[in-house]
N, C-alpha and C positions, 0 to 999 in steps of 0.2 A: 151657460156662462156667457158674460159679455165679452165679445172679441176685442182684445186690446191690440194696439199697433204692433207690440212685440210678439204677441201670439200670432197675428196675421203674418208677420215676417217669418216666424218659425214654420208656419204652414207652407210658406213659399219655399223655404229652405228644404223642407221635406220633399216637396215636388221636384226641386232641382236635384236633390240627392238621388231620388228614384230614377230620374232621367239619366244621370251619370252611371248608375248601376245597370240600367238597361242597355246603354251604349258601350259598356265595357266589354273587352274581349279577354276571357269569356264573359257572357252576361252574369251579373251578380244577382242571385235570387234573394239574398238576405245580407245585411251589413251589420256586423257587431261593432258597437261604439262603447268601449270601456271608459271608466272614469280616470284611469291611470295615465301617467306619462310614460316616457321611455325607460323610467327607472322604477316603475310600479309604486310610485309615491302615493301616500294617502292624501296629502295636501299638494296641489299642483299650481303652477303659475297660471296667470290669466290666459295666456295663449294656449295652454294645454287643456282648458276646460271645454273639450269638444262635446262631451255628453250633456253638459249644462247648456251649451250654445244651441244644440239641436232640440232638446226636450223642454227647456225652461225650468227643469227641476234643479234647485240650487244646493240640495243636501250634500254635505261633505262627509268626511270621516267614514269612508267605507268603499268596498269594491263593488259599486253598483254599475249596471251597464244598460245600454239601450240596444234594441234590436229593431232594425228597419227592414221589413219585407216589402214585397211589391204592393201589398194591400194594408198591412198593419204596422203600427209603431207601438212597441212594448218597452216598459221600463221595469227592471228588477231592483228592489230595495228591501231593507229589513224593517223590523217592527219599530225601530226608533224614528222611522221616516214615513210610515204609512199615512199619517194625517197630513204632513207637509206635502207629500207627493200628490195626494188627492186634491189638495188646494191648488197646486201649481201646474198640474198637467192639463192640457186642453182636452176637449172631447175626442180629438183624433188619436189620443194616447190611451193605452191600457196599462194599468198598474198591476205588476206581478209581485205578489207578496212572498218573499223568501221565507221558507219554512212552512208555507201553506200551498203555494203553487209550485209546479215542477221547475227545476233549475233550467237555465236557458238551453243547455245542450240537449236535455231530455225533451224540452218543448220543440226544439228544431227537428230532432230526430222523429218525433211523433206527428208533427204538423206540416212540415215542408215536404215537397215531393221527393221521390227517389232521385238520386244523382243531382240534387240541388247544390249550387255553388255558394258557399258562405264566405264573404269577404272580411278580411281583418287587416288592420295596419300592424305588421309584425313587430314593430317597435313598442306597441302599446299593449302587448299581451305576454304574460309570463309563459315559460316553458310548461309549467304544471297545468295551467289553464288550457293551453293549446293541445297538449296531449290528452287531457280529459275530454275536450271537445272532439278531437279526432277519433277517440275510442267510441264515443257515443254515435258519431256520424257513420261508423262502419255498418250499422244496422240497416241503413237504407242507401248505402253507397254514396253518401253525401261527401262533399269535399270542403276542407278549410283552405281557402285560397289566400296566399300572402300577396297583398296589394303592393305595387311599387311606389304608390303615394297614398296619403290619407285623403279619402274622398270628401270628408267633412271640411278639410282645409280648403278644398277647391270651391266650396259654396260660401265659406266664411270670408267675405270680402274685406271686412275691417278687423281681421284678426290682429290682436296686439303685437307690437314688434318684440324682438328679442333684445331686452335691455342688457347693457354691459356693466353690471354692478361689480365692483372689485372683489376679488378673493381676499379674505382676511386670515392672517396667521393667528391661531388660537393659542395664547401663551401657555406654557407648561405649568405655570402657577395655578391655572384653572383646570387644565387637562389632566394634570397629575402624573402623566407618563409621557416620555418622549416618543417621537416617531421611531427612533432606532430600537427602543425596547419593544414597541408594538410589532415592528417588522421582523425582529429576531424571532419572536414567538410565532408569528404567522408562518415564517419560512420553516420553522420546526414542525408545524402542523402539516405543511405541504410535503415535507420529507416523510413524515410519518404515514401519510396516505399515498406515498409514491406518486405525487402529483408534481408536475414541472412548473405549473403556474396556476394563477387564479384570476378570473375576471370578476371584478366587483362593480356592481351596477347600482345598488341602493345608495341614495345620496347621503344618508346619515352615516353609512358605513365608510364611504370614501372620506367624509368630513372627519369622522372619529379616527380613522387609521392615519391620515396625514396631518391631523391637528390643524385643520383649516375650517373656516366658516364663511358664509356668504349671505346675500340678500336676494336670491333668485326666486324664492317662493315665500308668499305671505305666511307668517306665523312659524316657519321652520328656518333656522339660520344656516341653510345649506347652499351649495353652489352646484349648478348643473354640470356634472362631471362623471367620469368613469375612472377606474383604476385597473391596471393589470400589474400583478406582482409575480415575478418569477424567482427562481432560486438565486439569481444573480442580478436581477434588474427590477426597476419599478417605474411605472408610467402613470402620468396624470393627464387625462384628456379633458380639456376645458377650452372655452372660447378665449383665445390669447389676449383679446382686448381687456379681459378681466384681470390679467396678470400684471401686478406692479413689480417694480424693481426689487422691493423687499421680498415678495413671494418668489420671484425668480431665483434670488440668491438663497433663500430658505430651502427651496426644492433642490437646488444644486448641491447644497451642503448635506442634504438628507439622501443624496444619491437617487433622486427621482427625476426622470425625464418629463418635460412638459410637452405635450402634443396637442394639436388642434382637436377640438371636441368631435368633429365628424370624421376623424381618422380612425376611430376605434374599430369600426367594422373591418377595415383593411388590415389593421394590426392584429385582430383576432384571427384572421385568415393566415397571417404570417406566423403567429404564435402556434397555430394548429400544424403548420408545416415545418416548424423549427427554424424559421427565418427571421424572427423578430430581433431587430438590432437596437441597441441602446448605448448610452454613455455610462460607463462604470464610474465609480466615485473618483478614481484617479484620472478620469478624462479619456482613457483609451476605450475603443469600441469593444463590445462583447456581443456574442450571439448565443442564443439558447441551443444551438445545434449540438453542443457537446453532450447534451443529455438525450439526444436522439428522440426528440419529442414525438415526431410523427409516428414512430414505430412502437414505443413502449410506454411513454409517460402520459398520464391523464391530465386534463385541464379541469380544474375545479370550478363548478358554477353552482349557485344556489338557484334551483329550478323554480323557486317561489318568487324570486325577484329578477332573475335574468330574463331578458326578452327573447322572443323567438328569433328576431332578426340577427342577434349575435350567436345564439345557439346553432342556427342553421349554417354557420361558417365552420362548425366542428363536425368531425365524423361522429355518428351516434355512439360508436364504441369508445370514443375518445373522452367523452364528457364524464367527469366524476360528479354525480348529482347528489350533493349532501347539503345540509344546512350550512350557511356561511360560517366559517370559523371566526368571524368577527362579531357575530350576533351576541354570543354569550359573554365574551370579555367586555363588550360595550354595555351589556345589561348589568353585569356585576361591577358595581362602582368601586373605584379605588378610594383610599382614605381622603385624598384631597377633593375628589368629586363629592364625597359624602359631606365633608365639611362645608363645601360650597353650597350644596343643596340645602343644608340646614340653615345657613345664613340667608340664602335667597328667600326661603319660606318665612323667615322671621320678618324681613322687610316687607314681603308680600302680605303677610298677615296684618301688619300695621296699616298698610294701604286699605285693606278690606275693612278693618275696624274704623278707620277715618271715614270711609265711604258710608258704612252703615250708620255712623253717628250723624253725618251730614244729611243722609237721606231721611233719617228719623226726624230731624229738625225741619227739613223741607216739607215732609208729609204733614207735620203738625201745623206749620205756619201757613201753607198754601192750600192744604186739603182738609184742614180741620180734623185730622186723624187723631185718635186717642194716643197713637204712637207705639214705639217698640215695646214699652214696658206696661202700658195700661190696656185694660180690656173694656173700657167704658163704651157704652153703646153710642151709635150715631156718629156721623161725620158731616161736616159742613164745608164744602169746597167754596173757596172765594169766587165771587162772580167774575171779577176781572183779575185773572192771575198775571202777576208780573213775569213769572217763569212757569211755563207749562212743562211738567215732568213727563217725559215719554221713555219707553224702554231704551231707545237709542240715546237720548240726551243724558240719562242717568248713567248709562254704561260708559259714555264718553267722560263723565266726571270720575268714574272709577279708574279709567285709564290715566287720567290726569294725576290722580293720587299716586298711582304706580310710577308714572314717568318722573316723579320727584325723587324716587329712590335710587340709591347707588347701583351702578352696573345695569340699569334698565335698558333693554334693547328693543322692546316691542311686546305685543301680545303673543301668546302661544297657540291661540285658536280664536275664532270669532266668538265674542262674549254672548252667552245665552242669557239675555236679560228678558225675563218673561213674566207677564202679569196674568193671573186668573187662568182662563182656558188655554192661553198660549204656553203656560207652564206644563201643560199636559202633552205638548209636542216636544218629545225628548231632546231632539237636537234643533230646537227652534232658533232661527236666525232673524232678528228683527231688521226691517228696512225702514229708513228714516221717513219715507212718505206713506207707509202703511201700518207702522207699528202702533201698539196700544199706548194709551195714557196710563200713568200710575193710578191706582184706585185703592183708597183706604180700606175698602171692604173686601178686597181680594188678596189671595196669596201672591207673593212675589218670589220667584226662584231666580237666583243668579249663579251661573256656572261660568267661571272665568279663570284666566291664567296668564302668566307673563314669561317672557324670556329675559333672563339676566345673564351676564357673562359667567356667573358662578353657578347657575342652575335654572331649571325650568319648573314652573309651578302650575297647579291645577286645583281649584277649590270650588266647592259648591255650598251655599247656604240658602235656606228657605225661610222667609220671614212673613209676618202679617202685621200691618200697622193699624188694624182695627180690632174687631172682635171675631176671632176664629170660631167656627162651629165645633161642637164636641166631636163630630166625625173627623174633621180636619185634625184636631188635636190627637185623636187616637191613631190616625194614619201616620202623622208625624212621629208619634212616640214609637210606633211599630218600626218605622224606618230607622229611628235613632237606636232602638234596641238591636237591630241587625247590624248597624254600623259599629256599635260597641262590641258586639259578639265577635265580629271579625277582628277588630283591633286587639281584643284581649286573647286571641287564640294562641295556643301553644301546640306545636305539631312536630312530628319527627322529620328529620332529613329525608328527602325522597318524596315528600307530599307535594301533589300538584294543586294548582288553583281550582281544578275541577272538583277536588275533594272538599275544598274550603268554601266554595260558593254557597252551599246550603246554609252555612252559619248565618249569612246576612239575610237569607230569605225566610228562615223558620218563623220569626215573629210575625211576618206578614202572612205566611201560609196558615198560621193558626186562625186567622180571620178570613181565610179564603182569598187573600190578596197576593199579588206578585208584581213583577216588572219585566218588560221585554228587552232588557239589555244585560250585558255582563256586569259583574260587580267590581272588577278592577283591572287596570292595565299598567304596564311599566311606564316609566317616565324618563326622558333623556336628561343628560347634563349639558345644558345649553344646546339642546338638539330637539328631536321630535317629541311632542307632548304625549303621543301614543307610541310606546316602544315595546317590542317583543324581546325574546320569543315567548315569554311567560305571560299568563293572564289568569284572572280569577273569573271563571265563567262556567255556565252550564254547557257551553259549546264543546264538542268533542276535541277541538284543537287545544283546549286547556289541559288535556291529559298528557300532552307531548313533553312538557318541560317542567321538572320539579322546581319549586322555589328554593333559592340558595341565599345564604347570608350575603348582605350587601347589595341585593337587588332592591329596586324601588317598586312599589305597586300602590295603586289607588284603592280606596275603600269607599264605594259610592252606591249603596242601595237607594232605591226610590220607590215611589208609588204615583200612578197617574190615572186621573179620571177624565176621559175625553169630554171636552166641552165645559169642564168645570175647574179643575186645578191640578197641579203637579207638585210633588215633593221630592227633593233629592238632597242628600248630605254627603259631602266628599272631603276626605283628607288624603294626603300622600303619606305612605308608610315606608319605612326601611325595614327589610328583613334582617334580623339579628340572631345571634346565638342565644338560646334561652338558658337561664340558670335554674335547671330543674333539680329536685332532690335526688332523683334516680336517673339512670340512663339505660333503659331497657333495650336490649339488642345492640348496645354500643353504637347506636345510630347517631346520637347527638340530636338535640331538639332545638327548634327555632321559635321565635316569637316576633312581634312587631314593635317598632318605635314610631310613633306619629310625629311628623315634623311640620304639619300645618297648624296654624294658630289663628283662630277666630271663634267667638262664642257661638253657642247654640241658643236659639231664642227660647228662653225658659217658659214664656207664656204659652208657647205651642206644645209644651210637654205636659201630658197628664201623668203626674208623678205617681198616682195610684197604680199605674200599669208598670212602674219600674220596680225592680228588685232592690234591696239595700245595696248590693254590689254595684248595680248600675248607677244608683244615685251617688255613691262614693266616686265612681269613675267620672261622672259629669263634674262633680265638685272639684276633684283633683285636677282635671283638665282645665277647668275655668280658673283655678288658682294659679296654675302654671302659665296660662294664657296672659293673665294680668301681669305677672312678674316679668315675663319675657318681652311683652310688647310696650310696657308703659314708657320706657325711655324714648320711644319714637313718637310719642303723642304730646299734644299741647294740653293745657289744664282742663279745658272742656272735654276733650276726647278721653283723657284719663278718667274723668268723673263718669263719663258715659260707660266706659269699659268696666269700671269698678261696679257700677250698677248692673251691667249685663252679666257679670260673673259672680254675683252674690250666690251663696250656697242655696241649694234647693233641699227641701225636706219632704218626707213621704206624705205629710199632711198639707203641704202648701197648695 
């Protein structure tokens, strides 16, 4: 590979890091660099992108990590990012493929010397991960060492500053439930588990519980903060520069004490010993001493999201390690949140239709493409283009259409705008200076979403503005069949996403095809675009939580041919109670309601491969699409949508 200036700088940073490791007391034989911040977030602020800074790998959306030893640099990622990581890592790095290569802790135990010291920033690792690593390291008497400072920060000379963007109160008209209601239920759960308090570290959980939002992380409307809730008090740990008078009054009225962000570790120690003091709602001081915390009551932490730095302030027998009691109530949307999500998806669908109609017109005018509807052969690009269409410039146009919509607050993740071979990179992220130009003879995949005050969206459509091959059509149709099969599923209460995942894959499996990602994830209400605890996936974790009515989940099967093309179709679904003729076992049955609205490109469908029921599904969806979206469109856009939603037949 050609050595770029940034790659040369990263090599220098590696050397500097190894020098710090060698001079540390005790010497560090290997350094773990996770992708997460102190809250185990999926998307992190620019100043928390340590793994990206040191490796050059920009992949988001996952718990990837780097390992620096005295001689090697390794990066672990999953199948969505194998291609991207191969392209972005320099020859000083080794790609470790999750699911194929050993996990990091097994690799360390097997490859590093006995009694090796493995350094970690204890703020950036969860209790679960730390305990898993420590267990693996016992084999060779290796040590997981908690560093007093992050060594990457010491070599990152131009690390971005900590911006003080204000905390925003999220109105109950969008949240659907007051802080008082949420706190009452939370305290009931604490009492049920005989816990005296809970430490909440996940940013979306703090935001949901206290009905606040922020702008500290791109794509996720959260604020860097912690919460501690006890049976009698509540605390909000945040950079006080971010606290407006409105927020101060709001928190005071809600009985919540505002503390400085970096006070949380000290307060966890006080909580552990029953010494945590706060202001009660009536203004008088209270202490948690009356429950004798230190002797009998547990402190609830979610070991999947709580960092080692805070856990280490508790006695091991004091921690009640269970899934956070906030995770499920946040995932099961209340009626107001569901209404908001439906409305947000309608406005969002209108923006996507406006975009596709605009892009169709541009491709025909500037690239001589046959267009969205025609399969005529050949395309003649203009020699002197007035506007060059690139993956980035067209996705900027899509964002502009969204920005015109009511309650728009920004994107919900970096838009995956991908042409031809780039569409085969599952989580491709185009860069302005290196991205591809649009091409009338290649597939175009666009996976995008937005944040609105009333909901979060995530939609994927795949299109071709020229003449697709028969192979591309049959692959698209197989993906569509899986997408429909999941959408139309009816299943008993207690069913997990692990059991449903096969529905979306079966049509692909029949041709010996598959895809290397899960089929669906939950989605937040003006919160994180990827939300647990449920998911639809082949991964074992999808067995943990059954789907429940009023949860949201995406339906996004795909198919990818490296170096050629990629196809994905994605809608957001709401889980609802199904109206079945019978009710075997008195379990109650569930089904889905799709809330995403944008057409499927009918010229990519080989209707001979669809059943009559699937053809009926497409036609009904398209009919609904037209009725629901047309009031948001101008005359030309309405006509485009009318044409895009014309009924298909088995013989067409």
